[in-house]
C-alpha positions in Angstrom: 26.8 4.4 8.6 27.0 2.0 5.5 26.2 3.3 2.0 23.0 1.6 0.6 23.7 -0.6 -2.2 21.3 -1.8 -4.9 20.8 -4.9 -2.8 19.9 -3.1 0.2 17.2 -1.0 -1.5 15.8 -4.2 -2.9 15.7 -5.8 0.6 13.9 -2.6 2.0 11.4 -2.7 -0.9 10.7 -6.1 -0.5 9.9 -5.6 3.2 7.8 -2.9 2.4 6.0 -5.2 -0.1 5.9 -8.0 2.5 4.2 -5.4 4.8 1.5 -5.2 2.5 1.1 -9.2 2.7 0.2 -8.6 6.5 -3.3 -8.2 5.5 -3.6 -11.6 4.1 -2.4 -13.0 7.5 -5.1 -10.7 9.1 -7.9 -11.5 7.1 -7.5 -15.1 6.4 -5.9 -16.5 9.8 -6.0 -14.1 12.7 -9.3 -12.2 12.3 -11.3 -15.4 11.6 -10.3 -16.7 14.8 -10.9 -13.6 16.6 -14.5 -13.0 15.1 -15.5 -16.6 14.8 -16.5 -16.2 11.2 -14.8 -16.0 7.7 -14.2 -12.9 6.1 -17.1 -13.2 3.7 -19.7 -13.1 6.7 -18.1 -10.3 8.7 -20.3 -7.5 10.0 -19.9 -3.8 9.0 -18.1 -3.4 12.4 -15.9 -6.2 11.7 -14.9 -4.9 8.3 -14.2 -1.3 9.6 -12.0 -2.8 12.2 -10.2 -4.7 9.8 -9.3 -1.9 7.9 -8.3 0.2 10.8 -5.9 -2.7 12.1 -4.5 -3.2 8.4 -3.9 0.7 8.0 -2.3 1.0 11.5 -0.1 -2.1 10.6 1.0 -0.5 7.4 1.5 2.7 8.9 3.7 1.2 11.8 5.8 -0.9 9.1 6.2 2.1 6.8 7.6 4.2 9.8 9.8 1.3 11.0 11.4 0.9 7.3 11.8 4.7 7.1 13.6 5.0 10.6 15.7 2.1 9.8 17.0 3.3 6.5 17.8 6.9 7.9 19.5 5.3 11.1 21.5 2.6 9.1 22.2 4.2 5.8 21.7 7.8 6.2 18.7 7.7 3.7 16.2 10.4 4.4 13.2 10.1 2.4 12.0 13.7 3.4 15.2 15.5 2.6 15.0 18.2 0.0 16.3 17.3 -3.3 16.1 18.6 -6.9 12.7 19.1 -8.4 12.0 16.6 -11.2 12.5 17.9 -14.9 9.7 18.7 -17.2 10.2 15.5 -19.2 10.0 13.3 -15.9 6.7 15.1 -15.2 5.3 14.2 -18.7 6.4 10.5 -18.2 4.5 10.4 -14.9 1.5 11.9 -16.6 1.5 9.5 -19.5 1.6 6.6 -17.1 -1.0 7.8 -14.8 -3.4 8.3 -17.9 -2.3 4.9 -19.3 -3.3 3.3 -15.8 -6.5 5.0 -15.8 -7.3 4.0 -19.4 -6.5 0.4 -18.6 -8.4 0.3 -15.5 -11.5 1.9 -17.1 -11.1 -0.7 -19.7 -10.6 -3.7 -17.3 -13.7 -2.6 -15.3 -15.9 -1.6 -18.0 -16.1 1.9 -16.3 -14.6 3.6 -13.4 -13.6 1.0 -10.9 -14.4 3.4 -7.9 -18.1 4.0 -9.2 -18.4 0.1 -10.1 -17.4 -1.0 -6.6 -19.5 1.7 -5.0 -22.5 0.5 -7.1 -21.8 -3.2 -6.4 -20.9 -2.8 -2.8 -22.6 0.3 -1.4 -21.1 3.0 0.9 -18.8 0.6 3.1 
């Protein structure tokens, strides 16, 4: 079993990021061919199926990366480790608050509320 290096961790992270990009291929290449319509004119059922397929692909890719890292490098994501220190929790809280404040400022309100008002329940 190899010991993971910084480059290995970077490659695994880039694979995870590339997995997020699969949605672009789905939304702009495969599904328009399948539905015979551009993304902007999909029905509610087509939008729902898009997100089900996207989430399934993301889940499969995540599972694959986790299994590969465990088998090849002995890196167990779910292994019990030390609990974060108080100062680390404080940094997390500050960053979450900063992110929420920035999002509120950028969207002129809460993003989820603004999108719900603009797009409805779907």
